[in-house]
C-alpha atoms as an extended CHARMM CRD file, in Angstrom:
* protein
*
       219  EXT
         1         1  MET       CA             50.2070000000       -1.0610000000      -59.0480000000  PROA      1               0.0000000000
         2         2  ALA       CA             47.4240000000        0.6190000000      -56.9830000000  PROA      2               0.0000000000
         3         3  HSD       CA             45.2260000000       -1.6620000000      -54.8520000000  PROA      3               0.0000000000
         4         4  ALA       CA             41.8530000000       -1.4810000000      -55.2740000000  PROA      4               0.0000000000
         5         5  GLN       CA             39.6210000000        0.8050000000      -52.5790000000  PROA      5               0.0000000000
         6         6  SER       CA             37.8300000000       -1.5170000000      -50.3950000000  PROA      6               0.0000000000
         7         7  LYS       CA             33.7600000000       -1.3050000000      -50.6880000000  PROA      7               0.0000000000
         8         8  PRO       CA             31.6890000000       -0.8300000000      -47.3480000000  PROA      8               0.0000000000
         9         9  ASN       CA             29.8240000000       -3.7060000000      -46.7760000000  PROA      9               0.0000000000
        10        10  TRP       CA             26.1540000000       -2.2670000000      -46.4210000000  PROA      10              0.0000000000
        11        11  PHE       CA             24.4690000000       -5.4980000000      -45.5490000000  PROA      11              0.0000000000
        12        12  ALA       CA             26.7540000000       -5.6180000000      -42.4430000000  PROA      12              0.0000000000
        13        13  ILE       CA             26.2980000000       -2.2580000000      -41.7570000000  PROA      13              0.0000000000
        14        14  GLY       CA             22.6940000000       -2.9770000000      -42.4710000000  PROA      14              0.0000000000
        15        15  ILE       CA             22.5740000000       -5.9000000000      -39.5180000000  PROA      15              0.0000000000
        16        16  SER       CA             24.8470000000       -3.9280000000      -37.0490000000  PROA      16              0.0000000000
        17        17  ILE       CA             22.0050000000       -0.9710000000      -37.1020000000  PROA      17              0.0000000000
        18        18  ALA       CA             19.4090000000       -3.5720000000      -37.2430000000  PROA      18              0.0000000000
        19        19  VAL       CA             20.2320000000       -5.2070000000      -34.1830000000  PROA      19              0.0000000000
        20        20  VAL       CA             21.5340000000       -1.5370000000      -32.2200000000  PROA      20              0.0000000000
        21        21  VAL       CA             17.5290000000       -0.7780000000      -33.1550000000  PROA      21              0.0000000000
        22        22  VAL       CA             16.5320000000       -4.1100000000      -31.6680000000  PROA      22              0.0000000000
        23        23  LEU       CA             18.5950000000       -3.8000000000      -28.5310000000  PROA      23              0.0000000000
        24        24  VAL       CA             17.1830000000        0.0110000000      -27.5440000000  PROA      24              0.0000000000
        25        25  ALA       CA             14.0510000000       -1.1080000000      -28.0910000000  PROA      25              0.0000000000
        26        26  LEU       CA             14.1170000000       -4.1040000000      -26.3540000000  PROA      26              0.0000000000
        27        27  GLY       CA             16.0510000000       -1.5800000000      -23.5200000000  PROA      27              0.0000000000
        28        28  ALA       CA             12.7900000000        0.1810000000      -23.7290000000  PROA      28              0.0000000000
        29        29  VAL       CA              9.9960000000       -2.8820000000      -22.8660000000  PROA      29              0.0000000000
        30        30  VAL       CA             12.2820000000       -3.7380000000      -19.8900000000  PROA      30              0.0000000000
        31        31  VAL       CA             12.1660000000       -0.2770000000      -18.5250000000  PROA      31              0.0000000000
        32        32  TRP       CA              8.3460000000       -0.0710000000      -18.9580000000  PROA      32              0.0000000000
        33        33  LEU       CA              7.5750000000       -3.2140000000      -17.8620000000  PROA      33              0.0000000000
        34        34  ASN       CA              9.4800000000       -2.6920000000      -14.7790000000  PROA      34              0.0000000000
        35        35  ASN       CA              7.5920000000        0.8160000000      -14.1820000000  PROA      35              0.0000000000
        36        36  GLN       CA              5.0200000000       -0.6360000000      -14.5060000000  PROA      36              0.0000000000
        37        37  ALA       CA              5.8880000000       -3.1160000000      -11.9480000000  PROA      37              0.0000000000
        38        38  THR       CA              6.4530000000       -0.4220000000       -9.7130000000  PROA      38              0.0000000000
        39        39  ASP       CA              4.2440000000        2.1880000000      -10.4880000000  PROA      39              0.0000000000
        40        40  ALA       CA              2.2340000000        3.2720000000       -7.6420000000  PROA      40              0.0000000000
        41        41  GLY       CA             -0.8210000000        5.2490000000       -9.7890000000  PROA      41              0.0000000000
        42        42  PRO       CA             -1.5770000000        8.0270000000       -8.3190000000  PROA      42              0.0000000000
        43        43  ALA       CA             -1.4780000000        8.7620000000       -4.4740000000  PROA      43              0.0000000000
        44        44  PRO       CA             -4.6850000000        9.1460000000       -2.5860000000  PROA      44              0.0000000000
        45        45  LYS       CA             -5.0100000000       13.0250000000       -1.2400000000  PROA      45              0.0000000000
        46        46  GLY       CA             -7.0080000000       14.5300000000        1.5690000000  PROA      46              0.0000000000
        47        47  ASP       CA             -6.6610000000       16.2400000000        4.9090000000  PROA      47              0.0000000000
        48        48  ILE       CA             -5.6110000000       13.0910000000        6.7820000000  PROA      48              0.0000000000
        49        49  ILE       CA             -3.0620000000       11.7400000000        3.9060000000  PROA      49              0.0000000000
        50        50  ASN       CA              0.2320000000       12.2450000000        3.7890000000  PROA      50              0.0000000000
        51        51  SER       CA              0.5040000000       11.7550000000       -0.0410000000  PROA      51              0.0000000000
        52        52  GLU       CA              4.2810000000       11.4390000000       -0.1280000000  PROA      52              0.0000000000
        53        53  THR       CA              4.2610000000        8.6940000000        2.9570000000  PROA      53              0.0000000000
        54        54  GLY       CA              1.2740000000        6.8970000000        2.3540000000  PROA      54              0.0000000000
        55        55  ALA       CA              0.1000000000        7.7050000000        6.1760000000  PROA      55              0.0000000000
        56        56  ILE       CA             -3.4640000000        8.3030000000        6.9140000000  PROA      56              0.0000000000
        57        57  THR       CA             -2.8820000000       10.7840000000       10.1500000000  PROA      57              0.0000000000
        58        58  PHE       CA             -5.0870000000       11.1230000000       12.9510000000  PROA      58              0.0000000000
        59        59  GLY       CA             -4.1290000000       13.1390000000       16.3370000000  PROA      59              0.0000000000
        60        60  GLU       CA             -1.7370000000       15.4900000000       17.0080000000  PROA      60              0.0000000000
        61        61  GLY       CA              0.9380000000       14.0860000000       20.0180000000  PROA      61              0.0000000000
        62        62  GLU       CA              4.1430000000       14.7270000000       20.2460000000  PROA      62              0.0000000000
        63        63  ASP       CA              4.9610000000       10.9150000000       20.1390000000  PROA      63              0.0000000000
        64        64  VAL       CA              4.0790000000        9.3970000000       16.6500000000  PROA      64              0.0000000000
        65        65  VAL       CA              3.1490000000        5.6720000000       16.5820000000  PROA      65              0.0000000000
        66        66  SER       CA              3.0820000000        4.1870000000       12.6790000000  PROA      66              0.0000000000
        67        67  THR       CA              1.5770000000        1.0180000000       11.9710000000  PROA      67              0.0000000000
        68        68  TYR       CA              1.8970000000       -0.9460000000        8.5100000000  PROA      68              0.0000000000
        69        69  VAL       CA             -0.9540000000       -3.3680000000        8.2350000000  PROA      69              0.0000000000
        70        70  ASP       CA             -2.1420000000       -5.7250000000        5.3570000000  PROA      70              0.0000000000
        71        71  PHE       CA             -5.6800000000       -6.4660000000        6.2740000000  PROA      71              0.0000000000
        72        72  MET       CA             -5.6280000000       -9.9130000000        5.4210000000  PROA      72              0.0000000000
        73        73  CYS       CA             -3.0970000000      -10.4160000000        8.0630000000  PROA      73              0.0000000000
        74        74  PRO       CA             -4.7670000000      -12.2380000000       10.9340000000  PROA      74              0.0000000000
        75        75  ALA       CA             -1.4040000000      -10.6540000000       13.2200000000  PROA      75              0.0000000000
        76        76  CYS       CA             -3.0580000000       -7.4280000000       12.0320000000  PROA      76              0.0000000000
        77        77  ASN       CA             -5.9150000000       -8.1910000000       13.3590000000  PROA      77              0.0000000000
        78        78  SER       CA             -4.5610000000       -9.6080000000       16.6990000000  PROA      78              0.0000000000
        79        79  PHE       CA             -2.5380000000       -6.5610000000       17.5170000000  PROA      79              0.0000000000
        80        80  GLU       CA             -5.6710000000       -4.2610000000       16.2670000000  PROA      80              0.0000000000
        81        81  GLN       CA             -7.5630000000       -6.5810000000       19.2110000000  PROA      81              0.0000000000
        82        82  ALA       CA             -4.8440000000       -5.8700000000       21.5340000000  PROA      82              0.0000000000
        83        83  TYR       CA             -3.9250000000       -1.6720000000       21.0340000000  PROA      83              0.0000000000
        84        84  GLY       CA             -6.0620000000       -0.5290000000       18.0250000000  PROA      84              0.0000000000
        85        85  GLN       CA             -8.4620000000        0.9110000000       20.7370000000  PROA      85              0.0000000000
        86        86  GLN       CA             -6.1440000000        2.2620000000       23.0430000000  PROA      86              0.0000000000
        87        87  LEU       CA             -4.1030000000        3.5630000000       19.7790000000  PROA      87              0.0000000000
        88        88  GLN       CA             -7.4500000000        5.2200000000       18.8220000000  PROA      88              0.0000000000
        89        89  ASP       CA             -8.1920000000        7.0620000000       21.7790000000  PROA      89              0.0000000000
        90        90  ALA       CA             -4.8130000000        8.3960000000       22.8510000000  PROA      90              0.0000000000
        91        91  ALA       CA             -4.8920000000       10.1600000000       19.2280000000  PROA      91              0.0000000000
        92        92  ALA       CA             -8.3480000000       10.8750000000       19.7770000000  PROA      92              0.0000000000
        93        93  SER       CA             -7.0670000000       12.8290000000       22.8250000000  PROA      93              0.0000000000
        94        94  ASP       CA             -4.0820000000       14.5590000000       21.0070000000  PROA      94              0.0000000000
        95        95  ASP       CA             -1.6520000000       11.9110000000       23.4390000000  PROA      95              0.0000000000
        96        96  LEU       CA              0.2200000000       10.9450000000       20.6640000000  PROA      96              0.0000000000
        97        97  THR       CA             -0.1480000000       10.8460000000       16.6570000000  PROA      97              0.0000000000
        98        98  LEU       CA             -1.3660000000        7.6660000000       15.1660000000  PROA      98              0.0000000000
        99        99  GLU       CA             -0.2990000000        7.0210000000       11.1940000000  PROA      99              0.0000000000
       100       100  ILE       CA             -1.5920000000        4.0920000000        9.3030000000  PROA      100             0.0000000000
       101       101  HSD       CA             -0.3490000000        2.7360000000        6.3860000000  PROA      101             0.0000000000
       102       102  PRO       CA             -2.5200000000        0.1400000000        4.5020000000  PROA      102             0.0000000000
       103       103  ILE       CA             -0.3430000000       -2.3020000000        2.7000000000  PROA      103             0.0000000000
       104       104  ALA       CA             -0.7320000000       -5.2180000000        0.4260000000  PROA      104             0.0000000000
       105       105  ILE       CA              1.9560000000       -8.2830000000        1.0580000000  PROA      105             0.0000000000
       106       106  LEU       CA             -0.2980000000      -10.9410000000        1.3550000000  PROA      106             0.0000000000
       107       107  ASP       CA             -2.3450000000      -10.7670000000       -2.4390000000  PROA      107             0.0000000000
       108       108  HSD       CA             -0.8610000000      -14.8700000000       -3.3290000000  PROA      108             0.0000000000
       109       109  LEU       CA             -3.5470000000      -15.7660000000       -0.0520000000  PROA      109             0.0000000000
       110       110  SER       CA             -6.7920000000      -14.3430000000       -1.4360000000  PROA      110             0.0000000000
       111       111  GLN       CA             -6.7980000000      -16.8490000000       -4.5700000000  PROA      111             0.0000000000
       112       112  GLY       CA             -6.3050000000      -14.3580000000       -7.2210000000  PROA      112             0.0000000000
       113       113  THR       CA             -9.0860000000      -11.5480000000       -5.9770000000  PROA      113             0.0000000000
       114       114  ASN       CA             -5.6750000000       -9.3530000000       -4.6230000000  PROA      114             0.0000000000
       115       115  TYR       CA             -7.7460000000       -8.7260000000       -1.8350000000  PROA      115             0.0000000000
       116       116  SER       CA             -5.0060000000       -7.1630000000        0.1150000000  PROA      116             0.0000000000
       117       117  SER       CA             -4.6980000000       -4.7190000000       -2.4580000000  PROA      117             0.0000000000
       118       118  ARG       CA             -8.3820000000       -4.0870000000       -2.9480000000  PROA      118             0.0000000000
       119       119  SER       CA             -9.1460000000       -3.2770000000        0.7330000000  PROA      119             0.0000000000
       120       120  ALA       CA             -5.8340000000       -1.4000000000        1.1400000000  PROA      120             0.0000000000
       121       121  ALA       CA             -7.3090000000        0.8280000000       -1.9770000000  PROA      121             0.0000000000
       122       122  ALA       CA            -10.6970000000        0.7960000000       -0.4310000000  PROA      122             0.0000000000
       123       123  MET       CA             -9.6200000000        1.8910000000        3.3510000000  PROA      123             0.0000000000
       124       124  TYR       CA             -7.6060000000        4.5610000000        1.5790000000  PROA      124             0.0000000000
       125       125  CYS       CA            -10.5200000000        5.6330000000       -0.4220000000  PROA      125             0.0000000000
       126       126  VAL       CA            -12.8540000000        6.2730000000        2.3240000000  PROA      126             0.0000000000
       127       127  ALA       CA             -9.7140000000        8.0660000000        4.3910000000  PROA      127             0.0000000000
       128       128  GLU       CA            -10.2370000000       10.7640000000        1.2080000000  PROA      128             0.0000000000
       129       129  ASN       CA            -13.8150000000       10.7980000000        0.8700000000  PROA      129             0.0000000000
       130       130  ASN       CA            -15.0140000000       10.3280000000        4.2870000000  PROA      130             0.0000000000
       131       131  SER       CA            -12.1410000000       11.0790000000        6.5310000000  PROA      131             0.0000000000
       132       132  ASP       CA            -14.2780000000       11.0460000000        9.7590000000  PROA      132             0.0000000000
       133       133  LYS       CA            -15.2060000000        7.3690000000        9.2170000000  PROA      133             0.0000000000
       134       134  ALA       CA            -11.9240000000        6.1690000000        8.5050000000  PROA      134             0.0000000000
       135       135  LEU       CA            -11.2350000000        4.8290000000       11.4290000000  PROA      135             0.0000000000
       136       136  GLU       CA            -14.6530000000        2.8860000000       11.9860000000  PROA      136             0.0000000000
       137       137  TYR       CA            -14.2680000000        1.4930000000        8.3560000000  PROA      137             0.0000000000
       138       138  LEU       CA            -10.6880000000        0.6210000000        9.4800000000  PROA      138             0.0000000000
       139       139  ASN       CA            -12.0940000000       -1.2680000000       12.4110000000  PROA      139             0.0000000000
       140       140  THR       CA            -14.6430000000       -3.0270000000       10.2930000000  PROA      140             0.0000000000
       141       141  LEU       CA            -12.5600000000       -4.4960000000        7.8320000000  PROA      141             0.0000000000
       142       142  PHE       CA            -10.8050000000       -6.0880000000       11.2000000000  PROA      142             0.0000000000
       143       143  ALA       CA            -13.7920000000       -7.0950000000       12.4430000000  PROA      143             0.0000000000
       144       144  ASN       CA            -15.0080000000       -8.6340000000        9.0240000000  PROA      144             0.0000000000
       145       145  GLN       CA            -11.7100000000       -9.9020000000        8.2630000000  PROA      145             0.0000000000
       146       146  PRO       CA            -11.5520000000      -13.0460000000        5.7480000000  PROA      146             0.0000000000
       147       147  ALA       CA             -9.5240000000      -16.4340000000        6.0500000000  PROA      147             0.0000000000
       148       148  GLU       CA             -6.4300000000      -16.5810000000        4.6730000000  PROA      148             0.0000000000
       149       149  GLY       CA             -6.2280000000      -18.2490000000        1.5990000000  PROA      149             0.0000000000
       150       150  SER       CA             -9.9650000000      -17.4730000000        0.9930000000  PROA      150             0.0000000000
       151       151  THR       CA            -11.2020000000      -14.9790000000       -2.3670000000  PROA      151             0.0000000000
       152       152  GLY       CA            -11.4980000000      -12.2710000000        0.3380000000  PROA      152             0.0000000000
       153       153  LEU       CA            -14.3780000000       -9.7630000000        0.5140000000  PROA      153             0.0000000000
       154       154  THR       CA            -15.5290000000       -8.8780000000       -3.0960000000  PROA      154             0.0000000000
       155       155  ASP       CA            -15.1240000000       -5.1950000000       -3.7120000000  PROA      155             0.0000000000
       156       156  ASP       CA            -19.4320000000       -5.2630000000       -3.2480000000  PROA      156             0.0000000000
       157       157  GLN       CA            -18.9130000000       -5.8800000000       -0.1190000000  PROA      157             0.0000000000
       158       158  LEU       CA            -16.0150000000       -3.4120000000        0.5080000000  PROA      158             0.0000000000
       159       159  LYS       CA            -18.5510000000       -1.1800000000       -0.6830000000  PROA      159             0.0000000000
       160       160  GLN       CA            -21.2570000000       -2.2510000000        1.6630000000  PROA      160             0.0000000000
       161       161  LEU       CA            -19.0660000000       -2.0940000000        4.9250000000  PROA      161             0.0000000000
       162       162  ALA       CA            -18.5300000000        1.2350000000        3.6750000000  PROA      162             0.0000000000
       163       163  GLU       CA            -22.1290000000        2.6550000000        3.3220000000  PROA      163             0.0000000000
       164       164  GLN       CA            -22.3960000000        0.5100000000        6.8680000000  PROA      164             0.0000000000
       165       165  VAL       CA            -20.2480000000        3.3670000000        8.9860000000  PROA      165             0.0000000000
       166       166  GLY       CA            -21.4650000000        5.9060000000        6.2570000000  PROA      166             0.0000000000
       167       167  ALA       CA            -18.5110000000        6.3320000000        4.2390000000  PROA      167             0.0000000000
       168       168  ASP       CA            -21.1310000000        7.0270000000        1.0030000000  PROA      168             0.0000000000
       169       169  LYS       CA            -18.7520000000        8.9440000000       -1.4460000000  PROA      169             0.0000000000
       170       170  ALA       CA            -16.5020000000        6.4180000000       -0.9850000000  PROA      170             0.0000000000
       171       171  ALA       CA            -17.9380000000        4.1090000000       -3.8530000000  PROA      171             0.0000000000
       172       172  SER       CA            -17.2780000000        4.8280000000       -7.0180000000  PROA      172             0.0000000000
       173       173  CYS       CA            -13.5040000000        5.1200000000       -5.8040000000  PROA      173             0.0000000000
       174       174  ILE       CA            -13.8480000000        1.4630000000       -4.7180000000  PROA      174             0.0000000000
       175       175  ASP       CA            -15.5880000000        0.5130000000       -7.9500000000  PROA      175             0.0000000000
       176       176  ASP       CA            -12.4830000000        2.5860000000      -10.4100000000  PROA      176             0.0000000000
       177       177  GLY       CA             -9.9340000000        0.7650000000       -8.1060000000  PROA      177             0.0000000000
       178       178  THR       CA             -8.5570000000        3.8820000000       -7.9340000000  PROA      178             0.0000000000
       179       179  TYR       CA             -5.5170000000        3.0670000000       -5.7400000000  PROA      179             0.0000000000
       180       180  LEU       CA             -5.5240000000       -0.3410000000       -6.6030000000  PROA      180             0.0000000000
       181       181  LYS       CA             -1.2600000000       -0.3480000000       -7.1430000000  PROA      181             0.0000000000
       182       182  TYR       CA             -0.9980000000        2.0790000000       -3.6010000000  PROA      182             0.0000000000
       183       183  GLY       CA             -0.9480000000       -0.4920000000       -1.1870000000  PROA      183             0.0000000000
       184       184  ALA       CA              1.8440000000       -3.1820000000       -2.9780000000  PROA      184             0.0000000000
       185       185  ALA       CA              3.7590000000       -0.1790000000       -3.8550000000  PROA      185             0.0000000000
       186       186  GLN       CA              3.2520000000        1.5730000000       -0.5000000000  PROA      186             0.0000000000
       187       187  ALA       CA              5.0720000000       -1.7550000000        0.9900000000  PROA      187             0.0000000000
       188       188  GLN       CA              7.9440000000       -1.6040000000       -0.7910000000  PROA      188             0.0000000000
       189       189  ALA       CA              8.5550000000        1.6150000000       -0.4650000000  PROA      189             0.0000000000
       190       190  HSD       CA              8.8430000000        1.0860000000        3.1290000000  PROA      190             0.0000000000
       191       191  GLU       CA             10.5660000000       -2.1080000000        2.7220000000  PROA      191             0.0000000000
       192       192  ILE       CA              7.8240000000       -3.9130000000        4.4630000000  PROA      192             0.0000000000
       193       193  LYS       CA              9.1220000000       -7.9190000000        5.0790000000  PROA      193             0.0000000000
       194       194  GLY       CA              5.9620000000       -8.8530000000        7.3070000000  PROA      194             0.0000000000
       195       195  THR       CA              2.9560000000       -6.7820000000        9.3300000000  PROA      195             0.0000000000
       196       196  PRO       CA              2.2250000000       -6.0920000000       11.4180000000  PROA      196             0.0000000000
       197       197  THR       CA              5.2780000000       -3.9720000000       11.4990000000  PROA      197             0.0000000000
       198       198  VAL       CA              5.2360000000       -0.5030000000       13.8340000000  PROA      198             0.0000000000
       199       199  GLU       CA              7.3490000000        2.5550000000       14.0420000000  PROA      199             0.0000000000
       200       200  ILE       CA              7.7960000000        4.5760000000       17.4190000000  PROA      200             0.0000000000
       201       201  ASN       CA              9.1860000000        7.9880000000       16.3440000000  PROA      201             0.0000000000
       202       202  GLY       CA             10.3600000000        6.6070000000       13.2630000000  PROA      202             0.0000000000
       203       203  LYS       CA             12.2960000000        3.6560000000       14.7330000000  PROA      203             0.0000000000
       204       204  ARG       CA             11.1830000000        0.3490000000       13.6500000000  PROA      204             0.0000000000
       205       205  LEU       CA             10.0510000000       -2.1620000000       16.6530000000  PROA      205             0.0000000000
       206       206  ASP       CA             11.1910000000       -5.8840000000       16.6800000000  PROA      206             0.0000000000
       207       207  ILE       CA              7.9660000000       -7.8510000000       16.5120000000  PROA      207             0.0000000000
       208       208  ALA       CA              9.3360000000       -9.0990000000       19.9190000000  PROA      208             0.0000000000
       209       209  ASP       CA              9.5840000000       -5.8370000000       21.2010000000  PROA      209             0.0000000000
       210       210  ILE       CA              6.1770000000       -4.3620000000       20.3320000000  PROA      210             0.0000000000
       211       211  ASN       CA              4.8290000000       -5.8330000000       23.9560000000  PROA      211             0.0000000000
       212       212  THR       CA              7.2020000000       -3.6600000000       26.2280000000  PROA      212             0.0000000000
       213       213  GLU       CA              8.1070000000       -0.3240000000       23.5600000000  PROA      213             0.0000000000
       214       214  LEU       CA              4.4710000000        0.5360000000       22.8040000000  PROA      214             0.0000000000
       215       215  PRO       CA              2.8970000000        0.5790000000       25.9550000000  PROA      215             0.0000000000
       216       216  LYS       CA              5.5270000000        3.3090000000       26.4230000000  PROA      216             0.0000000000
       217       217  VAL       CA              4.0330000000        5.6440000000       24.4140000000  PROA      217             0.0000000000
       218       218  LEU       CA              0.5960000000        4.9270000000       25.6720000000  PROA      218             0.0000000000
       219       219  PRO       CA             -1.5660000000        7.0310000000       28.3540000000  PROA      219             0.0000000000
């Protein structure tokens, strides 16, 4: 006697297909969320900006000094007080090349206003639109540095400081938050764990070595 041919279980097949569809959709959502978290947004452009590395560059000297700074970081301000003017003068005379990387790792210290990201974005706006005022704006941001744990400066105040140094063309860029994601993305891309981070000719210095190694390349 012939056995009855088994019929396909369309219900089970339907459930399996539905599960696969849900898993694919969930996977797509996870990928999208991960991309959103690491999305750098548009890269700033300009004569003094390297859109690939995020460096704002001054001078054409043989030795290259790269600094990674967060404008909410008191230690960065102390570094600028100690070496900022010497580095800027050396770059102006082409005794070295100075690369400044505005990054954001201290957003959690500004009561939800993301000041580190906003100030880094403002710095890029000035460097892109008023490149001749970029160093003056950097110095002004540190001169007006808010305390850690405060809300930081508002966007209007960041614009006012830009106008104060003559960087009027940066206003709409600051208003739009054009480079709001860029500072945090650059911190991640360069694996910045603390600031200031300093490199000489591509070699990253331990914080304890800055005072001994940096003077060697200064005129």
